[in-house]
C-alpha positions in Angstrom: -58.5 106.1 33.6 -56.3 109.2 32.2 -55.2 111.8 34.9 -53.4 114.6 34.7 -51.9 116.7 38.3 -50.2 119.6 37.7 -48.1 121.5 40.3 -45.5 124.3 40.4 -47.4 127.2 40.4 -47.1 130.5 42.9 -46.4 134.0 42.7 -43.0 135.2 41.5 -41.6 138.5 41.3 -40.6 140.1 37.4 -37.5 138.4 36.6 -38.0 135.2 38.6 -38.7 131.5 38.2 -40.6 128.8 38.3 -40.7 125.2 37.2 -43.8 123.7 36.6 -45.0 119.7 36.7 -47.3 117.6 35.4 -47.8 113.8 36.6 -49.6 111.7 34.5 -50.8 108.6 34.4 -53.9 106.2 33.1 -51.9 106.4 30.0 -48.9 105.9 27.8 -47.3 108.4 28.1 -44.0 108.0 26.1 -45.8 108.0 23.0 -48.7 111.1 23.7 -48.5 115.2 22.3 -47.9 116.7 25.7 -49.0 120.6 25.7 -49.0 123.6 27.9 -51.8 126.1 28.0 -53.0 129.3 29.8 -56.0 131.3 30.6 -56.3 134.4 32.1 -60.2 135.1 32.7 -62.4 136.5 29.8 -59.9 135.2 27.2 -58.8 132.1 25.4 -56.9 129.6 26.2 -53.8 129.2 24.4 -50.8 127.8 24.3 -47.5 127.6 25.7 -45.6 124.7 24.5 -46.2 121.5 23.4 -43.5 118.5 23.0 -44.0 114.8 21.2 -43.5 111.7 21.4 -39.7 111.7 20.2 -39.6 115.0 22.2 -39.6 117.2 19.5 -40.8 120.4 20.6 -42.8 124.2 19.6 -43.5 126.9 21.9 -45.1 130.1 21.5 -43.7 133.5 20.3 -44.2 135.1 23.1 -41.9 132.6 25.3 -39.7 131.1 22.7 -36.3 131.5 24.6 -37.8 132.3 28.5 -40.1 128.6 29.3 -39.0 125.6 27.8 -41.0 122.7 27.7 -39.4 119.1 28.2 -40.3 115.5 29.8 -39.4 112.1 32.0 -40.9 109.5 30.4 -39.7 107.0 33.0 -41.3 109.6 36.1 -44.0 110.0 33.5 -43.8 113.6 34.5 -44.3 117.1 32.2 -42.4 120.2 32.8 -42.9 123.9 31.9 -39.1 125.6 33.2 -40.2 129.5 33.4 -37.2 132.1 32.9 -37.4 135.9 32.5 -41.0 135.5 33.8 -42.8 138.9 32.8 -46.6 140.5 34.8 -47.8 139.3 31.6 -47.1 135.4 32.3 -49.3 135.6 34.3 -52.4 133.2 34.0 -53.9 129.3 35.3 -51.5 127.3 33.3 -52.5 123.6 32.5 -51.5 120.6 31.2 -52.5 118.7 28.0 -52.2 115.3 26.3 -53.9 113.4 23.5 -52.5 110.3 22.0 -52.4 111.6 18.6 -49.2 113.2 17.3 -48.3 116.6 17.5 -48.6 118.2 14.0 -45.2 119.0 12.4 -46.1 121.8 9.4 -43.0 123.8 8.6 -40.5 122.7 10.3 -42.6 123.9 13.5 -43.8 121.7 16.1 -47.2 122.5 17.5 -51.2 121.5 18.2 -54.4 123.3 18.5 -56.6 123.4 22.1 -59.3 121.3 20.3 -57.4 118.5 19.6 -55.8 117.3 23.2 -58.7 114.6 24.7 -57.3 115.3 28.6 -56.6 118.3 30.6 -55.7 118.8 34.7 -57.6 121.1 36.7 -54.6 124.0 36.5 -52.1 125.9 38.4 -52.0 129.5 39.2 -49.5 131.3 38.3 -49.0 135.4 39.3 -45.7 137.2 38.3 -45.4 140.5 40.3 -43.7 144.2 38.3 
């Protein structure tokens, strides 16, 4: 069955960096739309970045220029490299997967969280000022 396991979270000071990993198994990783989402208590889960099967990517405006989504198809692993972290980036970060294509609209790549079928358990990122 599909399994997604996030790792790499932790505590860091503002301006620091972290790299999250998501180990995937049980499906054809290279063809899926993959994404990173984050959530804080009392708020809705928000999209951070997505990457399509062909490697096309999309990033939320709030993280553009600081975060980069990538993947290694040979290792079935999804990454989120986070630089210049800010206290407002503090959240639980989730990896998600879906067999459909990511959404393409006006040159942007995205996918609504409701359209992802599979989710990991999350990894906590805490950024202190």
